[in-house]
C-alpha positions as CSV (number, residue, x, y, z in Angstrom):
1,M,-36.0,1.6,-55.1
2,D,-35.2,1.7,-51.4
3,K,-32.2,3.9,-52.0
4,T,-34.2,6.2,-54.2
5,L,-36.9,6.6,-51.6
6,V,-34.4,7.2,-48.8
7,R,-32.6,9.9,-50.8
8,R,-35.9,11.6,-51.6
9,S,-36.7,11.6,-47.9
10,A,-33.3,13.0,-47.1
11,E,-33.8,15.9,-49.5
12,L,-36.8,17.2,-47.6
13,P,-36.0,20.6,-46.1
14,E,-35.2,20.9,-42.4
15,T,-38.3,21.8,-40.2
16,R,-39.5,21.3,-36.6
17,V,-41.0,18.0,-37.8
18,D,-37.5,16.4,-37.8
19,R,-37.1,16.8,-34.1
20,A,-40.7,15.6,-33.5
21,L,-40.2,12.5,-35.5
22,K,-36.9,11.7,-33.7
23,S,-38.7,12.0,-30.4
24,L,-41.7,9.9,-31.7
25,T,-39.5,7.1,-32.9
26,K,-37.6,6.9,-29.6
27,S,-41.0,6.9,-27.6
28,A,-42.0,3.7,-29.6
29,N,-38.9,1.8,-28.4
30,H,-39.9,-1.5,-26.8
31,G,-43.6,-0.6,-27.4
32,V,-43.6,2.0,-24.6
33,L,-45.7,4.4,-26.7
34,W,-48.4,1.8,-27.4
35,F,-48.4,0.4,-23.8
36,S,-49.0,4.0,-22.6
37,V,-52.0,4.4,-25.1
38,A,-53.3,1.0,-23.9
39,S,-53.1,2.1,-20.3
40,V,-55.2,5.2,-21.0
41,L,-57.8,3.2,-22.9
42,A,-58.0,0.5,-20.2
43,M,-59.3,3.1,-17.8
44,R,-62.6,3.0,-19.6
45,K,-64.8,-0.1,-19.5
46,G,-66.3,-1.7,-22.5
47,K,-64.8,-1.3,-26.0
48,P,-61.8,0.8,-25.0
49,R,-60.7,-1.7,-22.4
50,R,-61.2,-4.7,-24.8
51,A,-59.4,-2.8,-27.5
52,A,-56.5,-2.1,-25.3
53,L,-56.1,-5.7,-24.2
54,R,-56.4,-7.0,-27.7
55,G,-53.8,-4.4,-28.8
56,V,-51.3,-5.5,-26.2
57,V,-51.7,-9.1,-27.2
58,A,-51.3,-8.2,-30.9
59,I,-48.0,-6.3,-30.1
60,G,-46.7,-9.5,-28.4
61,F,-47.4,-11.6,-31.5
62,A,-45.9,-8.9,-33.8
63,S,-42.8,-8.3,-31.8
64,F,-42.1,-12.0,-31.5
65,S,-42.6,-12.5,-35.2
66,A,-40.5,-9.5,-36.3
67,N,-37.7,-9.5,-33.8
68,L,-37.2,-13.1,-32.8
69,I,-38.0,-14.7,-36.1
70,G,-37.9,-12.2,-39.0
71,K,-34.6,-10.6,-38.1
72,Q,-32.9,-13.9,-37.5
73,L,-34.0,-15.3,-40.8
74,F,-33.3,-12.2,-42.9
75,P,-30.1,-10.4,-41.8
76,R,-29.8,-7.1,-43.6
77,R,-27.6,-4.0,-43.2
78,R,-29.3,-0.8,-42.2
79,P,-29.1,2.3,-44.4
80,A,-25.7,4.1,-44.2
81,A,-25.8,7.1,-41.8
82,E,-24.2,9.2,-44.6
83,L,-27.4,9.0,-46.7
84,L,-29.1,11.4,-44.2
85,P,-28.2,14.9,-42.9
86,T,-26.7,14.9,-39.4
87,Y,-29.7,16.5,-37.7
88,R,-31.8,13.6,-38.8
89,R,-29.7,10.8,-37.4
90,L,-30.3,9.0,-34.1
91,T,-27.6,9.3,-31.5
92,K,-27.8,5.6,-30.8
93,R,-28.4,3.6,-33.9
94,P,-29.8,0.0,-33.6
95,T,-27.4,-2.8,-34.6
96,S,-29.9,-5.6,-35.2
97,S,-31.0,-6.7,-38.7
98,S,-32.8,-4.0,-40.6
99,F,-35.5,-6.4,-42.0
100,P,-38.3,-6.3,-40.9
101,S,-39.1,-3.2,-38.9
102,G,-40.2,-4.2,-35.4
103,H,-41.5,-0.6,-34.7
104,S,-43.7,-0.7,-37.7
105,A,-44.9,-4.2,-36.8
106,S,-45.9,-3.2,-33.3
107,A,-47.5,0.1,-34.5
108,V,-49.7,-1.6,-37.2
109,A,-50.5,-4.6,-35.0
110,F,-51.8,-2.3,-32.2
111,T,-53.9,-0.2,-34.7
112,T,-55.3,-3.3,-36.4
113,A,-56.4,-4.8,-33.0
114,L,-58.0,-1.5,-32.0
115,T,-59.9,-1.3,-35.3
116,M,-61.3,-4.8,-34.8
117,E,-62.9,-3.7,-31.5
118,S,-63.7,-0.1,-32.4
119,P,-63.1,1.4,-35.9
120,V,-63.3,4.9,-34.3
121,L,-60.4,4.2,-32.0
122,G,-58.5,2.5,-34.8
123,A,-58.9,5.6,-37.0
124,A,-57.8,7.9,-34.2
125,V,-54.6,5.9,-33.7
126,L,-53.8,5.3,-37.4
127,P,-52.1,8.7,-38.0
128,L,-49.8,8.1,-35.0
129,A,-49.0,4.6,-36.2
130,A,-48.2,5.8,-39.7
131,A,-46.0,8.5,-38.3
132,V,-44.0,6.0,-36.2
133,A,-43.6,3.7,-39.3
134,Y,-42.4,6.6,-41.5
135,S,-40.1,7.9,-38.7
136,R,-38.0,4.8,-39.1
137,V,-37.1,5.8,-42.7
138,H,-36.9,9.5,-41.8
139,T,-34.3,8.9,-39.1
140,G,-32.4,6.6,-41.4
141,V,-32.6,3.3,-39.4
142,H,-34.8,1.4,-41.9
143,W,-35.3,0.9,-45.6
144,P,-38.9,1.5,-46.8
145,T,-39.3,-2.2,-47.6
146,D,-38.4,-3.0,-44.0
147,V,-41.3,-0.8,-42.9
148,A,-43.7,-2.4,-45.5
149,A,-42.7,-5.9,-44.2
150,G,-43.2,-4.9,-40.6
151,A,-46.6,-3.4,-41.4
152,A,-47.7,-6.7,-43.1
153,I,-46.6,-8.6,-40.0
154,G,-48.5,-6.1,-37.8
155,V,-51.7,-6.7,-39.8
156,A,-51.3,-10.4,-39.6
157,A,-50.6,-10.3,-35.8
158,G,-53.7,-8.2,-35.2
159,L,-55.9,-10.5,-37.2
160,A,-54.4,-13.6,-35.6
161,T,-55.8,-12.6,-32.2
162,R,-59.2,-13.6,-33.6
163,R,-58.1,-17.2,-33.5
164,W,-58.0,-17.2,-29.7
165,W,-60.3,-14.3,-29.0
166,P,-63.1,-13.5,-31.4
167,P,-64.1,-9.8,-31.5
168,G,-66.9,-9.0,-29.1
169,A,-70.3,-8.6,-30.6
170,D,-72.0,-5.2,-30.1
171,E,-75.4,-6.7,-30.0
172,P,-76.6,-8.7,-27.0
173,A,-77.1,-12.5,-27.3
174,S,-80.3,-13.6,-28.9
175,A,-83.1,-14.4,-26.4
176,H,-86.7,-15.6,-26.3
177,P,-89.2,-12.8,-27.0
178,Q,-91.0,-11.3,-24.0
179,S,-94.4,-9.6,-24.6
180,A,-94.5,-7.3,-21.5
181,L,-93.1,-6.8,-18.0
182,P,-94.3,-4.6,-15.2
183,A,-93.2,-1.0,-15.6
184,I,-91.9,0.1,-12.3
185,E,-91.3,3.7,-11.2
186,N,-88.7,4.5,-8.5
187,G,-88.1,0.8,-7.8
188,E,-91.4,0.4,-5.9
189,G,-91.9,-3.4,-5.4
190,V,-88.3,-4.3,-6.2
191,L,-86.3,-6.4,-3.7
192,V,-82.6,-5.9,-4.4
193,L,-79.9,-8.1,-3.0
194,V,-76.5,-6.3,-2.9
195,N,-73.2,-8.0,-2.4
196,P,-71.0,-5.1,-1.2
197,G,-67.7,-7.1,-1.7
198,S,-68.1,-7.7,-5.4
199,G,-66.0,-6.2,-8.1
200,I,-62.3,-5.4,-8.4
201,D,-62.4,-2.4,-5.9
202,G,-65.2,-3.9,-3.7
203,N,-67.3,-0.7,-4.0
204,D,-70.7,-0.9,-2.4
205,P,-73.3,0.0,-5.1
206,T,-76.1,0.6,-2.5
207,E,-76.0,4.4,-2.7
208,E,-76.2,4.3,-6.5
209,I,-79.1,1.9,-6.5
210,Q,-81.0,3.9,-4.0
211,S,-80.5,7.1,-6.0
212,Y,-82.1,5.4,-9.0
213,W,-84.8,3.4,-7.1
214,P,-85.5,5.2,-3.8
215,K,-88.5,2.9,-3.0
216,A,-86.7,-0.4,-3.6
217,T,-85.9,-2.6,-0.7
218,V,-82.2,-3.4,-0.3
219,V,-81.0,-6.5,1.5
220,Y,-77.6,-8.1,2.0
221,P,-76.4,-11.7,2.1
222,E,-76.8,-13.4,5.5
223,G,-75.8,-16.9,6.7
224,D,-74.3,-19.7,4.6
225,S,-77.1,-20.1,2.0
226,L,-77.9,-17.0,0.0
227,I,-80.8,-18.7,-1.7
228,E,-82.4,-19.8,1.6
229,H,-82.0,-16.3,3.0
230,L,-83.6,-14.7,-0.1
231,H,-86.6,-17.2,-0.1
232,K,-87.1,-16.4,3.6
233,T,-87.0,-12.6,2.9
234,I,-89.6,-12.9,0.2
235,D,-91.9,-15.1,2.3
236,E,-91.7,-12.6,5.2
237,A,-92.3,-9.5,3.1
238,E,-95.6,-7.6,3.9
239,V,-96.1,-7.1,0.1
240,P,-94.8,-9.7,-2.3
241,P,-92.1,-8.2,-4.6
242,K,-92.9,-7.5,-8.2
243,A,-89.2,-8.1,-9.3
244,L,-86.0,-9.4,-7.8
245,G,-82.8,-7.3,-8.2
246,V,-79.2,-8.2,-7.7
247,A,-75.9,-6.3,-7.7
248,G,-72.9,-8.5,-7.5
249,G,-70.6,-10.9,-9.4
250,D,-71.7,-13.9,-11.5
251,G,-71.9,-16.2,-8.5
252,T,-74.3,-13.9,-6.6
253,V,-76.3,-13.3,-9.8
254,A,-76.6,-17.0,-10.4
255,A,-78.0,-17.5,-6.9
256,V,-80.6,-14.7,-7.2
257,S,-81.5,-15.8,-10.7
258,A,-82.3,-19.3,-9.4
259,V,-84.7,-17.8,-6.9
260,A,-86.2,-15.5,-9.6
261,A,-86.8,-18.5,-11.9
262,E,-88.4,-20.6,-9.2
263,R,-90.6,-17.7,-8.1
264,H,-91.4,-16.6,-11.6
265,L,-90.2,-13.1,-10.9
266,P,-88.4,-10.9,-13.4
267,L,-84.7,-10.1,-12.7
268,V,-83.3,-6.6,-12.3
269,L,-79.6,-7.0,-13.0
270,V,-77.0,-4.4,-11.9
271,P,-73.5,-5.2,-13.1
272,A,-71.3,-5.0,-10.0
273,G,-68.8,-7.9,-10.4
274,T,-65.3,-8.2,-11.7
275,L,-66.1,-9.5,-15.2
276,N,-69.9,-9.5,-15.4
277,H,-70.0,-12.2,-18.0
278,F,-73.8,-12.7,-17.9
279,A,-74.7,-9.0,-17.9
280,R,-72.4,-8.5,-20.9
281,D,-74.0,-11.3,-22.8
282,V,-77.5,-10.3,-21.9
283,G,-76.7,-6.7,-23.1
284,I,-76.6,-4.8,-19.9
285,D,-73.7,-2.3,-19.7
286,G,-74.7,-0.3,-16.6
287,I,-77.4,0.7,-14.2
288,Q,-78.7,3.4,-16.4
289,S,-79.8,1.0,-19.2
290,V,-81.5,-1.2,-16.5
291,A,-83.4,1.8,-15.1
292,D,-84.6,2.7,-18.6
293,A,-85.8,-0.9,-19.2
294,L,-87.5,-1.1,-15.7
295,A,-89.3,2.2,-16.3
296,I,-91.0,1.1,-19.5
297,G,-91.2,-2.7,-18.9
298,N,-88.7,-4.0,-21.5
299,G,-87.1,-7.4,-21.1
300,A,-86.4,-10.8,-22.5
301,R,-86.4,-14.4,-21.5
302,V,-83.2,-16.4,-21.5
303,D,-82.1,-20.0,-20.9
304,L,-80.7,-21.2,-17.6
305,S,-79.1,-24.6,-16.8
306,H,-78.7,-26.5,-13.6
307,V,-76.8,-29.5,-12.3
308,D,-77.9,-32.1,-9.7
309,V,-74.9,-33.3,-7.7
310,D,-75.7,-36.7,-6.0
311,E,-78.4,-35.9,-3.4
312,H,-77.6,-32.2,-3.0
313,P,-80.1,-29.5,-4.1
314,P,-79.8,-28.4,-7.8
315,R,-77.1,-25.8,-8.6
316,W,-78.2,-23.3,-11.2
317,F,-75.6,-21.6,-13.5
318,L,-75.8,-18.7,-15.8
319,N,-72.5,-19.1,-17.6
320,T,-70.4,-22.2,-17.1
321,A,-69.9,-25.3,-15.0
322,S,-66.8,-27.5,-15.0
323,L,-65.3,-30.7,-13.6
324,G,-61.6,-31.5,-13.3
325,G,-58.8,-29.1,-12.8
326,Y,-60.8,-25.9,-12.8
327,P,-62.6,-26.4,-9.4
328,D,-59.3,-27.2,-7.8
329,M,-57.8,-24.1,-9.3
330,V,-60.6,-22.0,-7.9
331,R,-60.1,-23.4,-4.4
332,L,-56.4,-22.8,-4.5
333,R,-56.9,-19.3,-5.9
334,E,-59.2,-18.4,-3.0
335,K,-56.5,-19.5,-0.5
336,L,-53.8,-17.5,-2.2
337,T,-55.8,-14.3,-3.0
338,R,-55.3,-12.6,0.3
339,R,-51.6,-12.9,0.0
340,W,-51.0,-12.3,-3.7
341,G,-54.2,-10.6,-5.0
342,K,-56.8,-12.2,-7.3
343,W,-55.1,-12.2,-10.7
344,P,-51.6,-13.3,-9.5
345,A,-53.2,-16.0,-7.3
346,G,-55.2,-17.3,-10.3
347,A,-52.0,-17.6,-12.4
348,I,-50.1,-19.4,-9.6
349,A,-53.1,-21.7,-9.0
350,L,-53.4,-22.6,-12.7
351,V,-49.7,-23.6,-12.9
352,R,-49.8,-25.7,-9.8
353,V,-53.0,-27.5,-10.8
354,L,-51.8,-28.2,-14.4
355,A,-48.6,-29.7,-13.0
356,K,-50.4,-32.0,-10.5
357,S,-53.7,-32.8,-12.2
358,A,-54.7,-36.4,-12.8
359,P,-57.1,-37.7,-15.4
360,L,-60.7,-38.5,-14.5
361,H,-62.3,-41.9,-15.1
362,L,-66.0,-41.2,-15.9
363,T,-68.9,-41.9,-18.2
364,I,-70.5,-39.1,-20.3
365,N,-74.1,-40.0,-21.3
366,N,-73.2,-43.7,-20.7
367,E,-70.0,-43.6,-22.7
368,R,-66.8,-44.4,-20.8
369,H,-64.0,-41.8,-21.1
370,L,-60.7,-40.8,-19.5
371,V,-60.5,-37.0,-19.5
372,W,-58.5,-34.1,-18.0
373,M,-61.5,-31.8,-17.5
374,V,-65.1,-31.2,-18.6
375,F,-66.6,-27.8,-19.5
376,V,-70.4,-27.2,-19.7
377,G,-71.7,-23.8,-20.9
378,N,-75.2,-22.4,-20.6
379,G,-75.9,-21.7,-24.3
380,S,-73.5,-21.9,-27.3
381,Y,-70.0,-20.4,-26.9
382,R,-67.4,-19.4,-29.4
383,P,-64.7,-20.0,-30.5
384,K,-64.3,-23.8,-30.7
385,G,-61.6,-25.1,-28.5
386,F,-61.0,-24.9,-24.8
387,A,-61.0,-21.1,-24.5
388,P,-64.7,-20.1,-25.0
389,T,-65.0,-16.3,-24.7
390,T,-68.2,-15.1,-26.5
391,R,-71.8,-16.2,-26.3
392,F,-74.2,-15.1,-29.1
393,E,-77.2,-17.3,-28.2
394,L,-79.2,-17.6,-25.0
395,D,-82.3,-19.2,-26.6
396,T,-81.2,-22.5,-28.1
397,G,-82.2,-24.7,-25.1
398,L,-78.9,-26.4,-25.4
399,M,-75.7,-26.7,-23.3
400,D,-72.2,-26.4,-24.8
401,V,-70.1,-29.4,-23.7
402,R,-66.4,-29.7,-24.2
403,Y,-63.9,-32.1,-22.7
404,I,-60.2,-33.0,-23.2
405,R,-59.4,-36.7,-23.6
406,A,-56.6,-38.2,-21.6
407,D,-56.6,-41.6,-23.4
408,V,-54.6,-40.6,-26.5
409,P,-50.7,-40.6,-26.6
410,F,-49.1,-37.4,-25.2
411,S,-52.6,-36.0,-24.5
412,R,-51.4,-33.3,-22.0
413,L,-48.7,-32.1,-24.5
414,R,-51.2,-32.1,-27.3
415,F,-53.6,-30.1,-25.2
416,V,-51.1,-27.4,-24.4
417,F,-49.8,-27.1,-28.0
418,G,-53.4,-27.1,-29.4
419,A,-54.4,-24.3,-27.0
420,V,-51.3,-22.2,-27.7
421,L,-51.7,-22.5,-31.5
422,G,-55.5,-21.9,-31.4
423,A,-56.0,-25.3,-33.1
424,L,-57.4,-27.3,-30.2
425,H,-60.7,-27.9,-32.0
426,R,-58.8,-30.0,-34.6
427,S,-56.9,-32.1,-32.0
428,K,-57.8,-35.7,-31.2
429,T,-57.8,-34.7,-27.6
430,Y,-60.8,-32.4,-27.9
431,R,-64.5,-33.3,-28.0
432,H,-67.5,-30.9,-28.4
433,L,-71.2,-31.6,-28.1
434,E,-74.4,-29.5,-27.8
435,V,-77.1,-31.2,-25.8
436,S,-80.1,-30.5,-23.6
437,E,-79.2,-33.1,-21.0
438,L,-75.8,-34.5,-19.8
439,D,-75.2,-37.3,-17.3
440,V,-71.7,-37.6,-15.9
441,K,-70.7,-40.4,-13.6
442,V,-67.3,-40.4,-11.9
443,Y,-65.5,-43.5,-10.9
444,G,-63.2,-43.4,-7.8
445,K,-63.1,-40.6,-5.3
446,P,-65.8,-37.9,-5.4
447,I,-64.8,-34.6,-7.1
448,R,-65.9,-31.0,-6.9
449,I,-67.8,-29.0,-9.4
450,A,-67.4,-25.3,-10.1
451,T,-70.4,-23.2,-11.3
452,D,-70.0,-19.6,-12.4
453,G,-66.6,-19.5,-10.7
454,E,-67.9,-20.8,-7.4
455,V,-66.8,-24.2,-6.0
456,G,-69.6,-26.6,-5.3
457,P,-70.0,-29.8,-3.3
458,L,-68.2,-33.1,-3.8
459,G,-70.0,-35.8,-5.9
460,T,-69.8,-38.8,-8.2
461,R,-72.9,-38.2,-10.2
462,F,-73.6,-34.9,-12.1
463,R,-76.8,-34.5,-14.1
464,F,-76.9,-31.3,-16.2
465,T,-80.2,-30.0,-17.6
466,A,-80.9,-27.0,-19.8
467,Q,-84.0,-25.0,-18.9
468,P,-85.3,-23.0,-21.9
469,A,-86.7,-19.5,-21.3
470,A,-86.4,-20.1,-17.5
471,L,-85.4,-16.5,-16.6
472,T,-86.9,-13.1,-17.5
473,V,-84.5,-10.2,-17.4
474,Y,-85.1,-6.4,-17.7
475,R,-83.0,-5.2,-20.6
């Protein structure tokens, strides 16, 4: 069957398509074509960027499966060059096993991953992927069954990314209903705190905020305590604000949200951080959608959580809190950021902390444990395991608690293998609870807590509490 199909392809008349397919198949060598497409998509926030990242991960899985496993297990000769006319043949023919087609695996994996995030993007790329797959037969370097096997591997690789990274939901997380909020024109009565250093590029969003809300009052962080500064600003205002606004990263948003919750003021959230986890989960994708909600008084109430550390004031968190290696990683990352940049510094810090981390002796709700780290999420996160990425509910009144046990044999090795294979939720080292209150007592030296990516104070007693419907947000 393979020979018959190759001969039929070879009998097609010579056209300009022959040269185009030769150029196309060369452009897909080592995934260069797909990485170029991903780079273009990554320039746009939202679905295109998520699709590009998922596509690159899928290519990695597909390439590994096809080239490093499939070709080693199934050695097969490539079609004889004489089966095709000279003008079809590649100048440099590959010498590795013909089965399966790595080009087809990468093409289909990338397309499958894009389709999972955006069917429109997947449909747009599908003809290009199909052309790359066929070009391997057209140029005589693969049999049709090689291409079919590569395509199957590509589909499997694209779908496999869901194990570690569930596709993002288009709808915002569920929230408590809100009957009405003040409809505010031109930002009159809104006090907005702007952190000009937030985000990847550190762009100051003040000008954009003032263009939407010319009557809003804009202030900036001062002193060591942002919360105290904001309380003082509100107390000294001639007219009490109708709403509190914030433009910054999740750490800044958490601080302003704490003040908004305590003062019973609605929050006007402008995404201006690097990742904007809370804004994404609430359903805010930019200042325009916030301006629309503010003008008509639309909003919702969401849960918050806070932690009491020894005798320190409560620390509110919107997304996550953690004990163990993560706070140490954040502190080390901050030291290395100026020299290496944020993302490389984060990777270096993670490797160092994992190599030197020691287990924690503690009690969790009065039960004694030996653990590597503890994660606490505001609301329920998915997937199960120690890589939570998506939050669909902000109205359960519960916290998502996960910890890794250190009192089982080879616990660190099991942890690594479970995380890599996406099967950590089935490992004996992993524990998961959903609770409204959590009491953690540490034995030995005090340790630090991290909340929403910010390192907090040292302590030995950490009392976490979920606060249902504590915050009202325009959305």
